[in-house]
KOLNUDO-964590 format. One record per residue (C-alpha): residue number from 1; residue in one letter; x, y, z. Coordinates in nm, 2 decimals, always signed. Each point is the difference from the previous one (the first is absolute). Layout:
<sites>
@seq NUM&type A&c1 X&c2 Y&c3 Z;
...
</sites>
This chain:
<sites>
@seq 1&type M&c1 +3.00&c2 -2.67&c3 -1.24;
@seq 2&type Q&c1 -0.17&c2 +0.20&c3 +0.27;
@seq 3&type P&c1 -0.03&c2 -0.16&c3 +0.34;
@seq 4&type D&c1 -0.35&c2 -0.10&c3 +0.11;
@seq 5&type R&c1 -0.17&c2 +0.29&c3 +0.16;
@seq 6&type S&c1 -0.26&c2 -0.02&c3 +0.28;
@seq 7&type S&c1 -0.37&c2 +0.06&c3 -0.06;
@seq 8&type E&c1 +0.04&c2 +0.32&c3 +0.21;
@seq 9&type E&c1 +0.28&c2 +0.13&c3 -0.22;
@seq 10&type R&c1 -0.20&c2 -0.07&c3 -0.32;
@seq 11&type M&c1 -0.31&c2 +0.17&c3 +0.15;
@seq 12&type I&c1 +0.21&c2 +0.31&c3 +0.09;
@seq 13&type D&c1 +0.15&c2 +0.00&c3 -0.35;
@seq 14&type S&c1 -0.34&c2 -0.01&c3 -0.16;
@seq 15&type T&c1 -0.12&c2 +0.28&c3 +0.22;
@seq 16&type L&c1 +0.30&c2 +0.22&c3 -0.09;
@seq 17&type R&c1 -0.05&c2 -0.08&c3 -0.37;
@seq 18&type A&c1 -0.36&c2 +0.10&c3 +0.02;
@seq 19&type W&c1 +0.09&c2 +0.32&c3 +0.18;
@seq 20&type R&c1 +0.26&c2 +0.09&c3 -0.26;
@seq 21&type F&c1 -0.24&c2 -0.09&c3 -0.28;
@seq 22&type N&c1 -0.26&c2 +0.25&c3 +0.11;
@seq 23&type A&c1 +0.25&c2 +0.27&c3 +0.10;
@seq 24&type D&c1 +0.18&c2 -0.03&c3 -0.33;
@seq 25&type R&c1 -0.32&c2 +0.02&c3 -0.21;
@seq 26&type I&c1 -0.11&c2 +0.30&c3 +0.20;
@seq 27&type D&c1 +0.34&c2 +0.16&c3 -0.05;
@seq 28&type K&c1 +0.00&c2 -0.06&c3 -0.37;
@seq 29&type F&c1 -0.36&c2 +0.13&c3 -0.05;
@seq 30&type F&c1 +0.03&c2 +0.32&c3 +0.20;
@seq 31&type N&c1 +0.35&c2 +0.08&c3 -0.11;
@seq 32&type A&c1 -0.11&c2 -0.01&c3 -0.36;
@seq 33&type L&c1 -0.27&c2 +0.27&c3 +0.06;
@seq 34&type S&c1 +0.07&c2 +0.37&c3 -0.07;
@seq 35&type P&c1 -0.10&c2 +0.25&c3 +0.27;
@seq 36&type D&c1 -0.31&c2 +0.09&c3 -0.21;
@seq 37&type Q&c1 -0.09&c2 -0.37&c3 -0.02;
@seq 38&type L&c1 +0.03&c2 -0.04&c3 +0.37;
@seq 39&type E&c1 -0.26&c2 +0.27&c3 +0.04;
@seq 40&type Q&c1 -0.26&c2 -0.22&c3 -0.17;
@seq 41&type E&c1 -0.29&c2 -0.12&c3 +0.22;
@seq 42&type I&c1 -0.06&c2 -0.37&c3 +0.04;
@seq 43&type A&c1 -0.36&c2 +0.08&c3 -0.08;
@seq 44&type T&c1 -0.19&c2 +0.33&c3 -0.03;
@seq 45&type G&c1 +0.01&c2 +0.17&c3 +0.34;
@seq 46&type R&c1 +0.22&c2 -0.26&c3 +0.15;
@seq 47&type N&c1 +0.37&c2 -0.01&c3 +0.11;
@seq 48&type R&c1 +0.28&c2 +0.10&c3 -0.23;
@seq 49&type L&c1 +0.26&c2 -0.25&c3 -0.10;
@seq 50&type I&c1 +0.27&c2 +0.19&c3 +0.19;
@seq 51&type Y&c1 -0.21&c2 -0.02&c3 +0.32;
@seq 52&type L&c1 -0.05&c2 -0.37&c3 -0.04;
@seq 53&type W&c1 +0.38&c2 -0.05&c3 -0.05;
@seq 54&type G&c1 +0.06&c2 +0.21&c3 +0.31;
@seq 55&type H&c1 -0.26&c2 -0.19&c3 +0.20;
@seq 56&type I&c1 +0.17&c2 -0.33&c3 -0.08;
@seq 57&type A&c1 +0.34&c2 +0.14&c3 +0.09;
@seq 58&type A&c1 -0.13&c2 +0.16&c3 +0.33;
@seq 59&type V&c1 -0.17&c2 -0.33&c3 +0.10;
@seq 60&type N&c1 +0.32&c2 -0.19&c3 -0.07;
@seq 61&type D&c1 +0.20&c2 +0.25&c3 +0.20;
@seq 62&type G&c1 -0.23&c2 -0.08&c3 +0.29;
@seq 63&type L&c1 +0.14&c2 -0.35&c3 +0.00;
@seq 64&type F&c1 +0.33&c2 +0.11&c3 +0.16;
@seq 65&type P&c1 -0.15&c2 +0.06&c3 +0.35;
@seq 66&type L&c1 -0.27&c2 -0.26&c3 -0.04;
@seq 67&type L&c1 +0.26&c2 -0.28&c3 -0.07;
@seq 68&type G&c1 +0.26&c2 +0.13&c3 +0.24;
@seq 69&type L&c1 +0.24&c2 +0.12&c3 -0.27;
@seq 70&type G&c1 +0.03&c2 +0.36&c3 +0.13;
@seq 71&type P&c1 -0.19&c2 +0.32&c3 -0.05;
@seq 72&type K&c1 -0.17&c2 +0.11&c3 -0.31;
@seq 73&type L&c1 +0.24&c2 +0.15&c3 -0.26;
@seq 74&type Y&c1 -0.26&c2 +0.26&c3 -0.12;
@seq 75&type P&c1 -0.25&c2 +0.07&c3 +0.27;
@seq 76&type E&c1 -0.11&c2 +0.31&c3 -0.17;
@seq 77&type M&c1 -0.16&c2 -0.21&c3 -0.27;
@seq 78&type D&c1 -0.28&c2 -0.11&c3 +0.23;
@seq 79&type S&c1 -0.17&c2 +0.34&c3 -0.02;
@seq 80&type M&c1 +0.06&c2 +0.01&c3 -0.38;
@seq 81&type F&c1 -0.13&c2 -0.35&c3 -0.08;
@seq 82&type I&c1 -0.18&c2 -0.17&c3 +0.29;
@seq 83&type T&c1 -0.17&c2 +0.23&c3 +0.25;
@seq 84&type N&c1 -0.11&c2 +0.25&c3 -0.26;
@seq 85&type P&c1 -0.19&c2 -0.06&c3 -0.32;
@seq 86&type D&c1 +0.15&c2 +0.08&c3 -0.34;
@seq 87&type R&c1 +0.05&c2 +0.38&c3 -0.05;
@seq 88&type A&c1 -0.05&c2 +0.08&c3 +0.37;
@seq 89&type A&c1 +0.37&c2 +0.01&c3 +0.10;
@seq 90&type V&c1 +0.15&c2 +0.35&c3 -0.02;
@seq 91&type I&c1 +0.34&c2 -0.15&c3 -0.09;
@seq 92&type M&c1 +0.04&c2 -0.31&c3 -0.22;
@seq 93&type Y&c1 +0.30&c2 -0.17&c3 -0.14;
@seq 94&type S&c1 +0.10&c2 +0.05&c3 -0.36;
@seq 95&type A&c1 +0.02&c2 -0.30&c3 -0.24;
@seq 96&type E&c1 +0.38&c2 +0.01&c3 +0.05;
@seq 97&type Q&c1 -0.02&c2 +0.01&c3 +0.38;
@seq 98&type L&c1 -0.25&c2 -0.28&c3 +0.00;
@seq 99&type K&c1 +0.22&c2 -0.21&c3 -0.23;
@seq 100&type Q&c1 +0.29&c2 +0.04&c3 +0.23;
@seq 101&type A&c1 -0.20&c2 -0.08&c3 +0.32;
@seq 102&type W&c1 -0.17&c2 -0.30&c3 -0.17;
@seq 103&type S&c1 +0.34&c2 -0.14&c3 -0.09;
@seq 104&type H&c1 +0.16&c2 +0.07&c3 +0.33;
@seq 105&type I&c1 -0.29&c2 -0.16&c3 +0.20;
@seq 106&type N&c1 -0.01&c2 -0.31&c3 -0.21;
@seq 107&type E&c1 +0.38&c2 -0.05&c3 +0.00;
@seq 108&type K&c1 +0.01&c2 +0.03&c3 +0.39;
@seq 109&type L&c1 -0.31&c2 -0.23&c3 +0.04;
@seq 110&type L&c1 +0.15&c2 -0.27&c3 -0.21;
@seq 111&type A&c1 +0.33&c2 +0.02&c3 +0.18;
@seq 112&type G&c1 -0.19&c2 -0.04&c3 +0.33;
@seq 113&type F&c1 -0.22&c2 -0.28&c3 -0.12;
@seq 114&type S&c1 +0.30&c2 -0.18&c3 -0.15;
@seq 115&type G&c1 +0.18&c2 -0.01&c3 +0.33;
@seq 116&type W&c1 -0.26&c2 -0.18&c3 +0.19;
@seq 117&type S&c1 +0.02&c2 -0.36&c3 +0.10;
@seq 118&type P&c1 -0.31&c2 -0.22&c3 -0.02;
@seq 119&type A&c1 -0.06&c2 +0.05&c3 +0.37;
@seq 120&type E&c1 +0.03&c2 +0.38&c3 -0.04;
@seq 121&type W&c1 -0.27&c2 +0.00&c3 -0.27;
@seq 122&type L&c1 -0.24&c2 -0.16&c3 +0.25;
@seq 123&type E&c1 +0.07&c2 +0.26&c3 +0.27;
@seq 124&type R&c1 -0.28&c2 +0.23&c3 +0.11;
@seq 125&type H&c1 -0.04&c2 +0.34&c3 -0.16;
@seq 126&type T&c1 +0.01&c2 +0.31&c3 +0.22;
@seq 127&type A&c1 -0.38&c2 +0.07&c3 -0.02;
@seq 128&type V&c1 -0.08&c2 -0.32&c3 +0.19;
@seq 129&type S&c1 +0.06&c2 -0.05&c3 +0.37;
@seq 130&type A&c1 +0.19&c2 -0.30&c3 +0.13;
@seq 131&type E&c1 -0.31&c2 -0.12&c3 +0.17;
@seq 132&type D&c1 -0.21&c2 +0.03&c3 -0.32;
@seq 133&type F&c1 +0.28&c2 -0.17&c3 -0.20;
@seq 134&type R&c1 -0.01&c2 -0.30&c3 +0.23;
@seq 135&type R&c1 -0.37&c2 -0.04&c3 -0.09;
@seq 136&type E&c1 +0.04&c2 +0.09&c3 -0.36;
@seq 137&type P&c1 +0.35&c2 -0.10&c3 -0.13;
@seq 138&type H&c1 -0.11&c2 +0.06&c3 -0.36;
@seq 139&type R&c1 +0.04&c2 +0.38&c3 +0.07;
@seq 140&type N&c1 +0.36&c2 -0.01&c3 -0.10;
@seq 141&type R&c1 +0.25&c2 +0.16&c3 -0.24;
@seq 142&type F&c1 -0.07&c2 -0.25&c3 -0.27;
@seq 143&type T&c1 -0.37&c2 +0.07&c3 -0.02;
@seq 144&type V&c1 +0.06&c2 +0.37&c3 +0.00;
@seq 145&type V&c1 +0.24&c2 -0.02&c3 -0.29;
@seq 146&type L&c1 -0.26&c2 -0.22&c3 -0.19;
@seq 147&type S&c1 -0.28&c2 +0.24&c3 +0.07;
@seq 148&type R&c1 +0.21&c2 +0.30&c3 -0.11;
@seq 149&type N&c1 +0.10&c2 -0.18&c3 -0.31;
@seq 150&type T&c1 -0.37&c2 -0.05&c3 -0.08;
@seq 151&type H&c1 -0.05&c2 +0.37&c3 +0.07;
@seq 152&type M&c1 +0.26&c2 +0.09&c3 -0.26;
@seq 153&type A&c1 -0.16&c2 -0.23&c3 -0.25;
@seq 154&type Y&c1 -0.35&c2 +0.14&c3 +0.06;
@seq 155&type H&c1 +0.11&c2 +0.36&c3 -0.06;
@seq 156&type F&c1 +0.21&c2 -0.10&c3 -0.30;
@seq 157&type G&c1 -0.31&c2 -0.15&c3 -0.15;
@seq 158&type Q&c1 -0.17&c2 +0.34&c3 +0.04;
@seq 159&type A&c1 +0.29&c2 +0.18&c3 -0.15;
@seq 160&type I&c1 +0.02&c2 -0.23&c3 -0.30;
@seq 161&type L&c1 -0.37&c2 +0.06&c3 -0.08;
@seq 162&type A&c1 +0.07&c2 +0.37&c3 -0.02;
@seq 163&type K&c1 +0.31&c2 -0.05&c3 -0.21;
@seq 164&type P&c1 +0.04&c2 +0.30&c3 -0.23;
@seq 165&type R&c1 -0.07&c2 -0.10&c3 -0.36;
@seq 166&type D&c1 +0.34&c2 +0.13&c3 -0.12;
@seq 167&type L&c1 +0.20&c2 -0.20&c3 +0.25;
@seq 168&type K&c1 +0.20&c2 -0.29&c3 -0.15;
@seq 169&type L&c1 +0.11&c2 -0.27&c3 +0.25;
</sites>
């Protein structure tokens, strides 16, 4: 029988499960696509699936400095998938490079998240000053992880709508 866990521990566990759920379904979806399928646009004239996957990965990579977990692992992805629109970047990751980066980012993020105590989850993130944090204590690591998890789910919803007809999940 498992010892009684605190409300904080259960909340953290739920947060980590939700993060893993979204990361795993994104992983499964995009890894099942061929390089040609990744070139499909979400809608006519819109972003390609490979760009969307790269965007999610690049935004997640930005969590490292934001949450005090260290520098970005793949800072070059910003110009490929955040600051420039699809097809504007001169150099872009291949499907294989993106797959490796996605896996590495999520493995390291989960390791970082999993090591936090309940108090560490509620620490301020690096984009808020100590003074602002005193006034707005909700601007913490926990809320950032929740919002980024929503970001992943939102873009996964876009990707699923563009699912290539010949993809079997």
